[in-house]
C-alpha positions as CSV (number, residue, x, y, z in Angstrom):
1,M,68.2,61.8,99.2
2,R,66.6,60.3,102.6
3,I,68.6,57.8,104.4
4,S,67.5,55.8,107.5
5,I,69.9,54.3,109.8
6,D,69.1,51.5,112.3
7,A,71.3,52.3,115.5
8,T,68.9,50.3,117.9
9,G,71.4,47.7,118.6
10,L,73.7,50.3,120.4
11,G,73.5,50.9,124.1
12,G,75.3,50.4,127.4
13,P,79.0,51.0,127.3
14,K,80.7,52.0,124.2
15,T,81.8,49.0,122.1
16,G,83.5,48.8,118.6
17,T,80.1,48.6,117.1
18,S,79.1,52.0,118.4
19,V,82.4,53.7,117.8
20,Y,82.0,52.5,114.2
21,L,78.7,54.3,113.7
22,I,79.9,57.5,115.8
23,E,82.9,57.9,113.8
24,I,81.1,57.7,110.2
25,L,78.2,59.9,111.5
26,S,80.6,62.4,112.7
27,R,82.5,62.8,109.5
28,W,79.0,62.9,107.4
29,S,78.0,65.8,110.0
30,R,81.3,67.7,109.5
31,N,81.0,67.3,105.6
32,T,78.6,70.4,104.8
33,S,78.5,69.3,101.1
34,I,76.5,66.3,101.9
35,N,72.8,67.4,101.3
36,H,70.9,64.5,102.4
37,E,68.6,63.8,105.4
38,F,69.2,61.2,107.7
39,T,66.7,59.6,110.1
40,I,68.3,57.5,113.0
41,F,66.3,55.0,114.7
42,A,67.6,54.6,118.3
43,S,66.9,53.7,121.7
44,E,67.4,56.2,124.4
45,K,70.9,55.1,125.3
46,A,71.8,54.9,121.5
47,V,70.5,58.4,121.0
48,S,73.3,59.5,123.8
49,L,75.9,57.6,122.1
50,C,75.0,58.9,118.6
51,S,75.0,62.6,120.0
52,E,78.7,62.2,120.5
53,A,79.1,62.6,116.8
54,G,78.0,66.2,117.1
55,L,75.0,66.0,114.5
56,D,73.4,68.9,112.9
57,H,70.0,69.8,111.6
58,R,70.2,66.9,108.7
59,F,70.1,64.4,111.3
60,R,67.0,63.4,113.3
61,F,66.0,60.7,115.6
62,V,62.9,58.4,115.9
63,R,62.8,56.6,119.3
64,A,62.9,52.9,119.5
65,P,61.9,50.8,122.6
66,N,64.5,50.5,125.4
67,N,63.7,47.1,126.2
68,R,65.8,44.8,124.1
69,H,63.0,41.9,123.4
70,I,60.5,44.4,122.3
71,R,63.2,46.2,120.1
72,V,63.7,43.0,118.1
73,I,60.1,43.1,117.1
74,W,60.1,46.7,116.7
75,Q,62.8,46.5,114.2
76,Q,60.9,44.2,112.0
77,L,57.5,45.9,112.1
78,M,57.8,49.6,113.0
79,I,61.1,50.5,110.9
80,P,59.3,49.6,107.7
81,W,56.5,51.5,108.7
82,H,58.6,54.6,109.5
83,M,60.5,54.2,106.1
84,R,57.2,54.4,104.3
85,R,55.9,57.3,106.4
86,L,59.2,59.4,106.0
87,G,59.7,58.5,102.4
88,I,62.9,57.0,103.0
89,D,65.2,56.3,99.7
90,V,67.8,53.9,101.3
91,H,68.0,52.0,104.7
92,W,71.3,51.2,106.3
93,G,71.4,48.5,109.2
94,T,74.5,49.2,111.2
95,A,74.8,45.9,113.2
96,F,73.8,42.8,111.5
97,V,70.1,43.3,111.2
98,L,67.8,44.6,108.4
99,P,63.8,44.8,108.4
100,V,63.5,42.0,106.1
101,A,59.9,42.8,105.2
102,S,60.8,46.2,103.7
103,Q,61.0,46.8,99.7
104,R,63.3,49.7,100.0
105,P,67.0,49.3,99.1
106,M,69.0,48.5,102.1
107,A,72.6,47.7,103.1
108,V,73.7,46.0,106.3
109,T,77.1,46.0,108.2
110,I,78.4,42.6,109.4
111,H,80.9,43.2,112.2
112,D,81.9,39.7,112.7
113,L,80.5,36.1,112.4
114,T,80.8,35.0,116.2
115,F,77.1,33.8,116.4
116,Q,77.9,31.4,113.8
117,L,81.5,30.4,114.7
118,F,81.3,30.7,118.5
119,P,77.6,30.2,119.5
120,E,78.6,28.7,122.8
121,V,79.9,32.1,124.1
122,H,76.6,33.9,123.6
123,E,73.5,34.0,125.5
124,R,70.5,31.8,124.4
125,L,68.5,34.5,122.5
126,K,71.4,35.6,120.5
127,R,72.5,32.2,119.8
128,F,69.3,31.4,117.9
129,Y,68.1,34.7,116.8
130,F,71.1,36.4,115.1
131,P,72.2,33.6,112.8
132,A,68.7,33.3,111.3
133,I,68.2,37.2,111.0
134,M,71.7,37.7,109.6
135,Q,71.2,35.1,106.7
136,R,67.7,36.7,105.9
137,S,69.3,40.3,106.2
138,V,72.2,39.7,104.0
139,A,70.0,37.7,101.5
140,K,67.8,40.7,101.4
141,A,70.4,43.5,101.2
142,Q,71.6,45.2,98.1
143,A,74.8,46.0,99.6
144,V,76.8,44.5,102.8
145,F,79.5,46.0,104.5
146,A,82.4,43.9,106.2
147,V,84.8,45.6,108.9
148,S,87.9,43.6,107.7
149,R,88.9,41.1,104.9
150,T,88.8,38.4,107.4
151,T,85.1,39.1,108.1
152,E,84.6,39.3,104.3
153,T,86.1,35.8,103.9
154,D,84.1,34.3,106.7
155,L,80.9,36.1,105.5
156,K,81.3,34.6,101.7
157,R,81.9,31.2,103.4
158,I,79.2,31.2,105.9
159,I,76.6,33.3,104.1
160,P,77.2,32.7,100.3
161,E,74.4,35.3,99.5
162,S,77.0,37.8,100.3
163,R,79.1,37.3,97.4
164,G,79.2,39.8,94.9
165,K,77.8,42.7,97.1
166,T,80.1,43.1,99.8
167,T,82.4,46.0,100.5
168,V,85.1,46.2,103.1
169,T,84.9,49.2,105.3
170,L,87.9,49.2,107.9
171,L,87.6,50.6,111.2
172,A,90.4,53.1,112.4
173,A,92.0,54.7,115.5
174,R,89.9,57.4,117.1
175,K,90.9,60.3,119.2
176,L,90.4,59.5,123.0
177,G,90.0,62.6,125.4
178,S,93.2,64.6,125.3
179,D,95.2,62.0,123.2
180,S,99.1,62.8,123.3
181,Q,100.6,62.5,119.7
182,A,104.1,62.7,121.1
183,P,106.6,60.0,120.1
184,R,106.7,56.9,122.3
185,D,110.1,57.9,123.6
186,Q,109.0,61.3,124.7
187,R,106.4,59.8,127.1
188,N,106.5,58.1,130.3
189,S,105.7,54.3,130.0
190,G,104.3,52.8,133.3
191,D,105.2,49.5,134.9
192,Y,101.9,47.8,133.7
193,L,100.7,45.8,130.7
194,L,97.0,46.7,129.6
195,F,94.2,44.7,128.3
196,V,91.3,46.4,126.8
197,G,87.7,44.9,125.9
198,T,84.5,43.7,127.2
199,L,84.7,40.8,129.8
200,E,83.2,37.9,127.9
201,P,84.6,34.4,126.6
202,R,85.6,35.3,123.3
203,K,88.3,37.9,124.8
204,N,90.2,34.8,126.1
205,L,91.1,36.4,129.6
206,P,91.3,33.1,131.3
207,R,94.0,31.9,129.1
208,L,95.8,35.3,129.5
209,L,95.5,35.2,133.2
210,A,96.9,31.7,133.2
211,A,99.9,33.0,131.2
212,W,100.4,35.9,133.6
213,Q,100.6,33.5,136.4
214,M,103.2,31.3,135.0
215,L,105.6,34.2,134.9
216,D,108.3,34.0,137.6
217,D,108.7,37.0,140.0
218,A,112.0,38.0,138.4
219,T,110.4,38.2,135.0
220,R,107.3,40.0,136.1
221,G,109.2,42.4,138.5
222,N,107.0,45.2,139.4
223,T,105.0,45.2,136.3
224,R,101.1,44.8,136.8
225,L,98.5,43.7,134.7
226,V,95.8,46.3,134.2
227,I,92.4,45.1,132.8
228,V,89.8,47.7,131.4
229,G,86.4,46.8,130.1
230,A,82.8,46.5,130.9
231,T,81.6,43.3,132.5
232,G,79.9,41.1,129.8
233,W,78.3,37.7,130.1
234,M,79.6,34.1,131.4
235,V,82.4,35.7,133.5
236,S,81.5,35.2,137.0
237,D,84.4,32.7,137.8
238,L,86.7,35.2,136.0
239,L,85.6,38.1,138.1
240,Q,86.4,36.2,141.1
241,S,89.9,35.4,140.0
242,L,90.6,38.9,139.2
243,K,89.8,39.8,142.6
244,T,92.2,37.6,144.3
245,N,95.2,38.3,142.4
246,D,97.3,41.0,143.9
247,T,99.3,41.7,140.6
248,I,96.0,42.4,138.6
249,D,94.1,45.8,138.7
250,F,90.6,45.5,137.3
251,L,89.3,48.9,136.5
252,G,86.0,48.0,134.8
253,H,84.6,50.5,132.0
254,V,86.3,53.7,132.0
255,S,85.8,56.9,130.1
256,D,87.5,57.9,126.7
257,S,89.8,60.2,128.5
258,S,90.9,57.8,131.1
259,L,91.4,55.0,128.5
260,A,93.5,57.4,126.7
261,E,95.8,58.1,129.8
262,L,95.9,54.4,130.4
263,M,97.0,53.5,127.0
264,Q,99.6,56.3,126.7
265,G,101.3,55.1,129.9
266,A,101.1,51.1,129.1
267,R,104.2,49.3,128.5
268,A,102.2,47.2,126.0
269,L,98.7,46.3,125.0
270,L,97.5,42.6,125.3
271,Y,94.8,41.6,123.1
272,P,94.8,37.8,122.6
273,S,91.2,37.1,121.5
274,L,89.9,33.9,120.2
275,Y,88.1,35.6,117.3
276,E,87.5,39.4,116.2
277,G,85.8,40.8,113.3
278,F,88.3,43.7,113.3
279,G,89.9,44.3,116.9
280,L,89.5,48.0,117.4
281,P,92.2,48.1,120.4
282,V,94.7,46.7,118.0
283,V,94.7,49.6,115.6
284,E,94.3,52.3,118.4
285,A,97.3,50.7,120.2
286,M,99.6,51.0,117.1
287,A,98.4,54.4,116.1
288,R,99.7,55.5,119.6
289,G,103.0,53.5,119.4
290,I,102.0,51.2,122.1
291,P,103.9,47.9,121.7
292,L,101.2,45.0,121.0
293,L,100.6,41.4,121.8
294,T,97.6,40.1,119.9
295,S,96.4,36.7,118.0
296,N,98.0,35.2,115.3
297,T,94.6,34.4,113.7
298,G,91.9,36.3,112.1
299,A,91.2,39.8,111.8
300,T,93.6,40.8,114.6
301,A,96.7,39.2,112.4
302,E,95.2,40.9,109.6
303,I,95.1,44.4,111.1
304,A,98.5,44.1,112.9
305,E,100.2,42.7,109.9
306,G,103.5,41.9,111.5
307,A,103.5,45.2,113.6
308,A,103.0,43.0,117.0
309,I,103.9,39.9,118.8
310,L,101.5,37.2,117.5
311,V,100.6,34.3,119.7
312,D,98.3,31.4,119.3
313,P,95.4,32.5,121.4
314,T,94.5,28.7,122.4
315,N,98.2,28.1,123.7
316,V,98.9,29.4,127.2
317,D,102.6,28.7,126.8
318,D,102.8,30.7,123.7
319,I,101.1,33.7,125.4
320,R,103.4,33.3,128.2
321,G,106.2,33.4,125.8
322,G,104.9,36.6,124.2
323,L,104.7,38.1,127.8
324,V,108.2,37.3,128.5
325,R,109.4,39.1,125.3
326,L,107.6,42.1,126.3
327,L,109.2,42.2,129.7
328,T,112.7,41.2,128.7
329,E,113.5,42.6,125.4
330,P,113.5,46.5,125.6
331,E,114.7,46.9,122.0
332,L,111.9,45.0,120.8
333,L,109.4,47.5,122.3
334,G,111.0,50.4,120.4
335,A,110.7,48.3,117.1
336,L,107.1,47.4,117.5
337,S,106.2,51.1,118.6
338,A,107.4,52.3,115.1
339,Q,106.2,49.5,113.1
340,G,102.7,50.0,114.7
341,R,102.5,53.7,114.0
342,E,103.4,53.1,110.3
343,R,100.7,50.3,110.0
344,A,98.1,52.4,111.6
345,K,98.6,55.0,108.7
346,S,96.6,52.3,106.6
347,F,93.4,52.8,108.2
348,S,91.3,56.0,108.0
349,W,87.9,56.8,109.3
350,E,87.5,59.7,106.5
351,R,88.0,57.1,103.9
352,T,85.4,54.5,105.5
353,A,82.9,57.2,105.9
354,Q,83.1,58.2,102.3
355,L,83.1,54.7,100.9
356,T,79.9,53.9,103.2
357,L,78.2,57.0,101.8
358,E,79.2,56.4,98.1
359,T,77.7,52.8,98.6
360,L,74.3,54.0,99.8
361,E,74.1,56.6,97.3
362,G,74.7,54.0,94.6
363,L,71.6,51.9,95.9
364,K,69.2,54.8,95.2
365,R,70.7,55.1,91.6
366,A,70.7,51.4,91.0
């Protein structure tokens, strides 16, 4: 069986979308009983990211343009041409988009519905292009993957054509660098709270910073706020405020090994996002026994399922209250650590990779 994979949307710093594909591809590559041939459409940066999966001879790349605007056209015109040329049996669009003119069986992954639910936090091109192409892609697909039950619910409500053909394929924690698997009480936890995520409006950093600044010196003590993440869009004012606060360290994008060290040393992870399709840092914190504060709505609440301090992401006072609990209730940290580790066992990349492949195989048999 010949499967084509659209990875053209990947590029730049590693995000949850790219982690999702890398982890699935690595499981397929390690499984020598899989006899399929895989063709991956990818830009230069995407090739570099996918190569982290340790791909073998069953995987090959077809280069896509690096220019984002040209790539949008290339997806629709050239991917169908390559699919015909290579005799592709099934195509998988890994991030929202399918070549809608193709007549081959296809599946598409929907990571979230931010383009429809929060259009104001996106750049102009994405705001107008993605809702339209997602609608057509989901309608065209024979199978749809949603990365959480929250995303599945949103998808069925906003794009009804997804009903009856959606499979939930949950993300899971990945290994980061030389990850320590030691129990939480055997590791040193530092005097800092950690935020991980791309700096963009949906991540809700302005409210988190406002809540942080409301803490009195006695409560905060020597604890610092460490922010890790690539610079996204619509954040110029935010960046300026980060530079002027002497209790905050903004590290920007860091390597996986550096992120592992930061997570292992953090007192807790903060993730009060306004909306997530899944929220990879949530499960990665829980898997490492790191106490967690996250939003009480959407996928983050679904993934944490009680193993976290849940706050209203739109309420600065509520976020502040959660921070106070993390800083003043040491017994709570131990409970959250244990609950998080147990909850994280519910998520498995092996299971997600197997379910994804079985669904794609079923499209050829249909």
